[in-house]
C-alpha positions in Angstrom: -30.8 -30.3 7.7 -29.1 -26.8 7.6 -26.2 -26.0 5.3 -22.8 -25.2 6.8 -19.7 -23.6 5.3 -16.5 -25.7 5.3 -13.3 -23.7 5.1 -9.9 -25.1 4.5 -7.9 -26.1 6.3 -10.6 -27.7 8.5 -8.0 -27.8 11.3 -4.9 -25.5 11.1 -2.7 -27.8 13.0 -0.5 -30.9 12.5 -2.9 -33.8 11.9 -1.2 -35.7 9.0 -1.9 -38.9 7.1 -5.6 -38.7 8.0 -8.1 -41.6 7.4 -11.8 -41.2 7.9 -14.9 -43.5 8.2 -18.6 -42.8 8.8 -20.7 -45.0 11.0 -24.3 -43.9 10.9 -24.3 -40.1 11.3 -20.9 -39.9 12.9 -17.5 -39.4 11.2 -14.3 -40.7 12.8 -10.7 -39.7 11.9 -7.3 -41.1 12.8 -3.9 -39.7 12.1 -0.2 -40.3 12.4 1.2 -39.6 15.9 4.9 -40.9 15.7 6.7 -40.2 18.9 3.7 -38.6 20.8 2.0 -40.7 23.4 -0.7 -41.7 23.8 -0.9 -42.4 20.0 -3.2 -42.7 17.0 -5.8 -40.1 18.2 -9.4 -40.9 17.4 -11.4 -37.8 16.5 -15.1 -37.4 16.1 -17.3 -35.1 14.1 -20.9 -34.9 12.8 -20.1 -32.4 10.1 -16.5 -32.8 8.9 -15.8 -29.3 10.3 -15.9 -29.5 14.1 -13.7 -32.3 15.5 -13.1 -33.5 19.0 -10.5 -36.0 20.3 -12.4 -38.8 21.9 -9.9 -41.6 22.4 -6.4 -43.0 21.5 -5.6 -46.4 20.1 -2.8 -47.0 22.5 -1.1 -45.3 25.6 2.2 -46.7 24.4 2.9 -49.5 22.0 6.5 -50.5 22.8 8.7 -50.4 25.9 12.3 -50.1 24.9 15.2 -47.6 25.1 14.2 -45.6 22.0 10.5 -45.3 22.9 11.6 -44.3 26.4 14.2 -41.7 25.3 16.9 -43.7 27.1 20.7 -43.7 26.5 20.5 -41.1 23.8 18.0 -43.0 21.7 14.6 -41.9 20.4 11.9 -42.5 17.8 11.6 -38.9 16.4 10.1 -39.2 13.0 9.4 -42.9 13.5 6.8 -44.6 15.7 3.3 -45.0 14.3 2.9 -43.9 10.7 -0.1 -43.5 8.4 -2.8 -45.3 10.3 -5.7 -46.9 8.4 -9.1 -46.9 10.1 -12.0 -49.2 9.1 -15.3 -50.5 10.5 -16.6 -54.0 9.7 -19.3 -56.2 11.3 -19.4 -54.2 14.5 -15.6 -53.9 15.0 -13.3 -51.0 14.5 -9.8 -51.6 13.1 -6.7 -49.4 13.1 -3.5 -50.6 11.5 -0.1 -49.0 10.9 3.6 -49.7 10.4 6.4 -48.6 12.7 9.7 -48.0 10.9 11.8 -48.2 14.0 10.3 -51.6 15.0 10.1 -52.9 11.5 6.6 -54.3 12.4 3.0 -54.0 11.4 0.4 -53.4 14.1 -3.4 -54.1 14.0 -5.7 -52.9 16.7 -9.4 -53.8 17.3 -12.2 -52.5 19.4 -16.0 -52.6 19.5 -16.2 -49.2 21.2 -14.1 -46.6 19.3 -14.9 -43.7 21.6 -14.5 -45.4 25.1 -13.1 -48.8 24.6 -9.7 -50.4 24.9 -7.9 -51.9 21.9 -6.7 -55.4 21.4 -3.6 -55.6 19.2 -1.8 -58.0 16.9 1.7 -57.7 15.6 3.1 -58.9 12.2 6.8 -58.8 11.5 7.9 -56.6 8.6 6.7 -53.3 7.2 3.6 -52.7 5.2 4.3 -49.1 4.2 1.4 -46.6 4.3 -1.2 -49.4 4.6 -4.8 -49.3 3.4 -7.1 -51.9 5.0 -10.0 -53.2 2.9 -12.7 -55.6 3.9 -14.1 -57.3 0.8 -17.0 -59.5 1.9 -15.4 -62.3 3.9 -11.8 -61.4 2.9 -9.4 -58.8 4.3 -6.6 -57.1 2.4 -3.9 -54.6 3.0 -2.5 -52.5 0.2 0.9 -51.0 0.9 4.2 -49.7 -0.6 5.9 -46.9 -2.3 6.2 -46.9 -6.1 5.6 -50.6 -6.1 2.3 -51.4 -4.5 1.7 -54.7 -2.9 -1.5 -56.6 -1.8 -1.4 -58.8 1.3 -4.3 -60.9 2.4 -5.0 -61.2 6.1 -6.9 -63.8 8.1 -10.6 -63.1 8.6 -10.0 -61.5 12.0 -7.3 -59.2 10.5 -4.9 -60.5 13.1 -2.2 -62.2 10.9 -1.2 -62.8 7.4 -3.3 -65.5 5.8 -0.9 -68.5 5.1 -2.4 -69.4 1.7 -3.7 -65.9 0.9 -2.7 -63.4 -1.8 0.6 -61.7 -1.2 2.1 -60.2 -4.3 3.0 -57.1 -6.3 -0.2 -55.5 -7.5 0.9 -52.5 -9.6 3.8 -50.2 -10.3 3.6 -46.5 -10.3 5.0 -44.2 -13.0 8.7 -43.6 -12.9 9.4 -41.0 -15.6 9.6 -37.5 -14.2 8.4 -38.6 -10.8 10.4 -37.8 -7.7 8.2 -39.5 -5.1 6.3 -42.4 -6.6 2.8 -43.4 -5.6 2.2 -44.0 -1.8 -0.2 -43.2 0.9 -2.9 -45.7 -0.3 -6.5 -45.5 0.7 -8.6 -48.4 -0.7 -12.4 -48.8 -1.3 -14.8 -51.1 -3.1 -17.7 -49.1 -4.6 -20.2 -49.8 -7.3 -18.3 -52.8 -8.8 -14.9 -51.0 -8.8 -11.8 -51.3 -6.6 -10.5 -47.7 -6.0 -7.0 -47.0 -4.8 -6.1 -43.4 -4.0 -2.4 -42.3 -3.9 -0.1 -39.3 -3.9 2.9 -38.8 -6.1 5.3 -35.9 -6.6 6.4 -35.2 -10.1 9.5 -33.2 -11.0 7.8 -31.7 -14.0 4.8 -29.4 -14.4 3.9 -27.7 -11.1 6.3 -30.0 -9.3 4.2 -30.5 -6.2 2.3 -33.3 -4.5 -0.8 -34.4 -6.3 -3.7 -36.9 -5.8 -4.2 -39.9 -8.1 -6.9 -42.5 -8.3 -6.4 -46.0 -9.7 -9.4 -48.2 -10.4 -10.2 -51.7 -11.6 -13.2 -54.0 -11.7 -10.9 -56.9 -10.7 -9.0 -57.0 -7.4 -5.7 -57.9 -9.0 -6.2 -55.5 -11.9 -5.3 -54.3 -14.4 -5.7 -50.8 -13.0 -6.1 -47.6 -14.9 -5.5 -44.2 -13.3 -6.2 -40.5 -13.4 -4.7 -37.4 -11.7 -7.7 -36.1 -9.8 -6.2 -33.1 -8.0 -3.1 -30.9 -8.6 -3.7 -27.7 -6.6 -2.1 -25.8 -3.7 -5.0 -23.7 -2.3 -2.8 -20.7 -3.1 -0.1 -21.6 -0.6 3.5 -21.7 -1.8 3.0 -24.5 -4.4 2.3 -27.0 -1.6 0.1 -29.6 -3.1 -3.1 -30.7 -1.3 -2.9 -34.5 -1.5 -2.8 -37.9 0.3 -6.1 -39.1 1.6 -9.3 -40.7 0.6 -13.0 -40.2 0.2 -16.1 -40.1 2.5 -19.8 -39.9 1.9 -22.4 -38.3 4.1 -25.8 -39.6 5.3 -27.5 -37.5 2.6 -25.3 -39.0 -0.2 -22.8 -36.2 -0.8 -19.2 -37.1 -1.3 -16.0 -35.4 -0.1 -12.3 -36.0 -0.4 -10.2 -35.6 2.7 -6.5 -34.7 2.1 -3.7 -32.8 3.8 -1.3 -30.1 2.9 2.3 -29.4 4.0 2.1 -26.1 5.8 5.7 -25.6 6.8 6.4 -25.2 10.6 2.9 -25.7 11.9 2.8 -29.1 10.2 0.6 -31.1 7.9 -2.9 -29.8 8.0 -6.2 -31.6 7.0 -8.5 -30.3 4.3 -11.9 -31.4 3.0 -13.0 -30.9 -0.6 -16.3 -31.4 -2.4 -16.3 -34.4 -4.8 -18.6 -35.8 -7.4 -18.6 -38.9 -9.6 -18.3 -38.7 -13.4 -18.2 -41.9 -15.5 -17.2 -43.8 -12.4 -14.3 -41.5 -11.6 -14.1 -39.2 -8.6 -13.9 -35.5 -9.5 -12.6 -33.2 -6.8 -13.7 -29.5 -6.6 -14.6 -27.5 -9.7 -12.6 -28.7 -12.6 -10.0 -30.2 -10.3 -9.6 -26.8 -8.6 -9.7 -27.0 -4.8 -12.0 -24.4 -3.2 -11.0 -22.7 0.0 -14.7 -22.5 1.2 -17.9 -24.2 0.1 -21.3 -25.0 1.4 -22.1 -28.5 2.7 -25.3 -30.2 3.5 -24.3 -31.1 7.1 -25.5 -30.1 10.5 -24.2 -27.3 12.7 -22.2 -28.5 15.7 -20.5 -27.1 18.8 -16.8 -26.5 18.1 -14.5 -27.9 20.7 -10.9 -26.8 21.0 -8.1 -29.0 19.8 -5.6 -27.2 22.1 -6.8 -26.3 25.5 -5.9 -24.2 28.6 -5.5 -26.3 31.7 -5.6 -25.3 35.4 -4.4 -28.9 36.3 -7.4 -29.3 38.6 -7.8 -33.0 38.4 -8.9 -35.6 41.0 -6.8 -38.4 39.5 -3.6 -38.7 37.4 -5.5 -38.7 34.1 -4.9 -35.8 31.8 -7.3 -34.3 29.2 -7.0 -36.0 25.9 -5.5 -32.9 24.3 -2.2 -33.6 26.0 0.4 -36.0 24.7 3.8 -36.9 26.1 7.0 -36.7 24.0 7.8 -40.4 23.8 6.7 -42.8 26.5 6.2 -41.1 29.9 7.7 -42.4 33.2 4.5 -42.4 35.2 6.3 -42.5 38.5 7.7 -39.1 37.9 4.7 -36.9 37.2 1.6 -36.2 39.2 -1.6 -34.2 39.2 -2.5 -35.1 42.8 0.7 -34.7 44.8 -0.2 -31.0 44.9 -3.8 -30.5 43.9 -4.2 -27.9 41.2 -0.6 -28.3 39.9 1.2 -30.6 37.4 4.4 -31.9 39.1 7.3 -33.0 36.9 10.1 -34.7 38.9 13.5 -35.3 37.3 14.8 -38.8 36.7 17.4 -39.8 34.2 20.3 -37.4 33.7 20.3 -35.8 30.3 21.9 -32.7 28.7 19.2 -31.5 26.3 15.5 -31.0 26.1 15.0 -33.4 23.2 16.2 -36.2 25.4 14.1 -35.1 28.4 11.5 -37.6 29.4 8.0 -36.5 30.5 7.9 -33.4 28.4 4.1 -32.8 28.1 3.0 -31.3 24.8 0.1 -30.0 22.8 0.0 -29.0 19.2 0.4 -25.4 18.0 -2.2 -23.8 15.6 -2.3 -21.3 12.9 -2.5 -18.5 12.0 -1.0 -17.7 15.4 -1.2 -18.9 19.0 0.3 -18.4 22.4 1.0 -20.5 25.5 1.9 -19.4 29.0 2.7 -21.2 32.2 3.9 -20.4 35.7 6.4 -22.6 37.6 7.1 -23.0 41.3 10.9 -23.3 41.5 11.2 -24.1 45.2 12.3 -27.7 44.8 14.7 -27.5 41.9 18.2 -29.0 42.3 21.5 -27.8 41.0 21.7 -28.5 37.2 17.9 -28.7 36.8 16.3 -27.0 33.8 12.6 -26.4 33.5 10.2 -24.3 31.4 8.4 -24.1 28.0 9.7 -25.5 24.7 8.8 -24.9 21.1 9.4 -28.5 20.2 10.8 -29.6 16.9 14.3 -30.5 15.8 15.1 -26.8 15.6 13.7 -26.1 19.0 13.6 -23.0 21.2 13.1 -22.9 25.0 12.5 -20.3 27.7 12.9 -21.4 31.3 14.9 -21.6 34.5 18.3 -23.1 35.1 19.4 -23.9 38.7 23.1 -23.4 39.4 25.4 -25.1 42.0 25.3 -22.2 44.4 21.5 -22.1 44.5 21.2 -19.2 42.1 18.5 -19.3 39.4 18.9 -18.0 35.9 16.2 -17.4 33.3 17.5 -18.5 29.9 16.4 -18.7 26.3 18.1 -21.2 24.1 18.0 -23.0 20.7 19.4 -26.1 19.1 23.0 -25.3 18.4 23.0 -27.8 15.5 23.7 -31.1 17.2 20.7 -31.3 19.5 22.4 -29.6 22.4 21.4 -26.1 23.5 23.0 -22.9 22.6 22.2 -20.3 25.2 21.2 -17.0 23.6 20.5 -15.0 26.8 20.9 -15.8 30.5 19.8 -13.5 33.3 19.9 -13.9 37.0 16.4 -14.4 38.5 15.3 -13.8 42.0 12.1 -15.4 43.1 10.5 -18.8 43.7 7.9 -18.5 40.8 8.3 -17.5 37.2 5.9 -17.0 34.3 7.1 -17.9 30.8 5.4 -17.5 27.5 5.9 -18.5 23.8 4.1 -16.7 20.9 3.9 -18.7 17.7 3.3 -16.8 14.4 2.6 -18.8 11.3 1.1 -15.9 9.3 2.5 -14.9 5.9 4.9 -17.8 6.1 6.8 -16.0 9.0 7.0 -19.2 11.1 8.6 -17.4 14.1 8.4 -18.0 17.8 8.9 -15.3 20.4 10.0 -16.0 24.0 9.1 -14.0 27.2 9.3 -14.2 31.0 7.6 -12.4 33.8 7.8 -12.2 37.6 4.1 -11.4 38.0 2.4 -12.5 34.8 1.6 -8.9 33.9 4.8 -7.2 32.8 6.4 -9.4 30.1 10.1 -9.2 29.1 11.4 -10.5 25.8 14.4 -12.8 26.1 16.9 -14.1 23.5 15.7 -13.6 20.0 12.9 -14.9 17.7 13.2 -18.5 16.6 12.9 -19.1 12.9 10.9 -22.3 13.0 11.6 -25.0 10.4 9.8 -28.2 9.7 12.5 -30.9 9.5 12.1 -34.5 8.5 14.1 -35.9 11.4 11.1 -35.0 13.6 8.5 -35.1 10.8 6.0 -33.2 13.0 4.7 -29.7 13.3 5.8 -27.5 16.2 4.4 -28.4 19.6 4.5 -26.4 22.8 5.7 -28.4 25.8 6.3 -28.2 29.5 9.6 -29.7 30.6 11.8 -30.4 33.5 15.1 -32.3 33.3 18.2 -32.9 35.4 21.7 -32.4 34.1 23.5 -33.4 37.3 21.3 -35.1 39.9 17.8 -36.5 39.9 15.0 -36.0 42.4 14.2 -32.3 42.0 10.8 -31.2 40.9 8.9 -28.3 39.5 5.1 -27.6 40.0 3.3 -26.0 37.0 0.3 -24.0 38.3 -1.5 -23.9 34.9 -1.1 -23.8 31.1 -3.1 -21.0 29.4 -3.5 -20.9 25.6 -4.9 -18.5 23.2 -5.3 -18.8 19.4 -5.6 -16.0 16.8 -8.7 -16.5 14.7 
């Protein structure tokens, strides 16, 4: 087997709360998806470096006003959090809690790459769950600061009526801002290992990774800080995750790092064992790059260009909707070679617009462009491209009552509504729009452009200072949108989406 070089971040994009397993020679990863649908992406790799989206756990998991962006409600920053992925006796399991639903979800499939998932729902939250199969018993570790253990039935479908359900341990309080959470649980070589993050106020004052261990399931547990490092980036700690072994017996830690507006990005670090404790990096120092005894692989893009040349209404897995889509109001087949977005419910801002179709943004810089056919817009319609987060920015077209069209650039004015920064009359039935994202040197700025021909680009408005905010709790996405402010039934056809990434 040839040696490869792993460089952190392994993916410079928002893939937070990662959990990994290995089945044979293949690694699988799941992550938090919150308000993006389909959700809980399943990614595949043979070398921990090159990852491909191969499936989602669910298309949608609830059908209500908030999940459907109805009546001013939404699930920004909520939805599915901190999924745990495990494989046991031929079945794959994913579990997570949903803060908005106050419920715990468990999904099962025998085919992680192509199969559908059966779900069970348990009332109540199990915060940041870690699923552990221990011979013929099943446990979930969960909580923040105070960590609980809950025993499930053998099929992991319900809480075991006479099983263990109790406080397991309490994290340190003195000098700690965020107490232990984000559990990942393993049973290895006679020990139970629980991995957590915490965030002390003292010392470096950044997120760090801890490991608790015990030879008994119910403790007592001892712990060590096993990583307190920021990879040279703004004192942003690399933490929250677990461990994975390779077919050749090497061990790695998988964690993530807050990277401002682009989101929370995954990292992989070399790990060894000393006296039964995991030791990450070189003297607890995280390396940016290192050699790994893993095979070469073909790298497939996380974010793609798309000509919308489909034979059925089934998008590439790289796309996700902002909240649940209304499948009656979008089409890839109504006009072959185009994505059609038809307006439905009347709204007054892009963050309430249903059927906004998104992909992630990537560092260090990236750019997305599209072209819109405007022939069937109605008065009050607004369509274009959005840099989507709470502090959003848009470039697109507004249709007025008299049939005139205006190209506009706008931002969140502070209450979710849009402040128009520039508005120019536009003549023509097609328009090209573009957003450039720059995450280099902590700039975190987006730039907005339009063009009549796709060749001569004109800047509009001003650069957006992108900010990662906890109300959305997600890195910036680029999205195609069309919404109505006065009457429904208009539509816009997007000819393509083209994407480039700075390497």
